Residue, then its C-alpha position, 0 to 999 in steps of 0.5 A: x490810215x493815210x489821209x488822201x483827197x477823194x478822187x471824184x468821177x466828174x470835175x468839180x465846179x471849181x475845176x470847170x471854172x478853171x478849165x472854161x474860164x466861165x462861172x455860168x453853166x450855159x457858158x461852160x457848156x458852150x465852151x466845152x462843146x466848142x472845144x470837143x469835151x463830152x459832157x452831160x447836163x444834170x437836172x439843174x443844167x450844170x455840165x458834168x465832165x467825166x474826169x477820165x475823159x478830161x485827163x485823156x483830152x488834156x494829154x492828147x489821147x482822147x479821140x474825137x468822133x471821126x467824121x464818116x468818109x462819105x465818098x467811100x460810103x457812096x463808092x461802096x453803095x454804088x459798087x453794091x448796086x452794080x452787083x445787086x444781081x449777083x447777091 
């Protein structure tokens, strides 16, 4: 059997320190949020980052949630209101 390192689903604590530059979980969470990383806090309030998301962010393929186009939504609502008798 080949001895290969286990691949973990979330970043290890050492990896979070290397990524964020912080050892305190609250500072790590703030850095992750500021830099657009998705994460969850565990019961000890330590951030957990999905490894797949991390890899996608690092290679540029992860997409941040797009802001809605409010002007387009307003225009669509206005158009629908103007045609409410036709619906």
